N, C-alpha and C positions, 0 to 999 in steps of 0.2 A: 577544532577537530581536524585531524589530517588523515591522509591515506584511506579515504572512504572507498571500499571496494565496490565493484559493480554489484548491485543488489537485484534479486529476482528469485526465480524458482529454485535455483541451485543452492540458495542460502536463505530459506524462508524465515528462519528464526531471527537472523540478523536483520532481514528486511522488515519484519514486523516490529522489531525493537526500534529500528531507525524511524519508522513511520510514527510509532507511539512517541518517540523522543521529539520529533518535529511537531506533532500535534500539541504536546505540552508546551513547548517553546512558543508556538504560534498563539495558543489560547491565552498565554500569559504575556503576550507582546514582548518576548525576550529577543535579544539580538543573537544571531548565530553566525559565527565566523568559522569557515571550514576551508580546507584545501584538498583538492582532488585533481587527478589528471583529466577528469571529465567535467564538462559543464553540468550544472545542477539538473538540467533537463535530460541529461544522458546517464545519470547515475543508475537508473533502473533499467533492467532488461527482463521482459516477461515474454517467453516464447509461447506461441499459440499451438505449436505442433510437437511438443516434447513427447518422449516415450511415456512418461508418467501420464500425460493427458490421454494418450492412446489407450493405455491400460485402464484408465478410469472410464473411458467411453465404452470399452468392452464390459467392464463391471456394471455400468449403468444399464447396458443392453441386457445382461443376464438378470439384473434386478427387475427390470421392466417385465421380463417374461415370467418371473417367479412371484410377482406381487399380485395378489387377488384384487378383486374390485373393491375391497374394503377401503373406505375413505381414509382411515387412520394410516394404513399401510402406504397409500398413495402420497399422503402428506409427508410421511417419514421419508419416502423415496425422494420427493421433491426437495425436502430440506437437505438430504444427503447430497444430492446433485449440486445444490447451491454451495454447501460448505466445502466440497472438494473440487468444485469446478473452477476455482480461481477467480470467480467474479468479485468476491469481496476484496481479494488482494489487488486485482486490477483497478477497482474503484478507489481503493486506498492509495494506490500509486498515483493515479491521476490527481487525487485531492492533494497529495503531498507535493507533487510537482508544482501544482498551482500555488500552494502555500510557500514553497521555496522561492518561486518567482516573486510573489508578493513581498516576502521578507527581504528581497534584494532591492526593493524600491525605496527611494528617498522618503516617501510619505510614511512608510512603515517604520523606518529608522527614527524619524522625528516623533512619531507616536510613542515609540518605545522609550526614547530619551525623555519625553515629556512625562511619561508615566512615573519615572523615577525622580522627577522634579527639575530636570534640565530645561531651561527656557531658551528658545531661539530668538 
């Protein structure tokens, strides 16, 4: 794979697809060769203070004020905050960086080659 763009909040669909792609490769012990102008650890960029996040904080504040003490409403609010807060993406990015790092190690390469029958 070549020309991997900087991934993050500005292209979430591509970021999620790349993360899923790496997850599948990693889970199946596949070898992944790529070329990028950035090191693997710098492919992702996730800003903490983007305009979208500020808007979501305002929305959360409005929701907090309008939700009654009903437990189901509070649970829904908390789930919404998690889904749109970027926590899932941030966790996935950290996991993917770790997997990319591991996939670049000689031990991973040997395991991948042994999986297909190559003996060292």
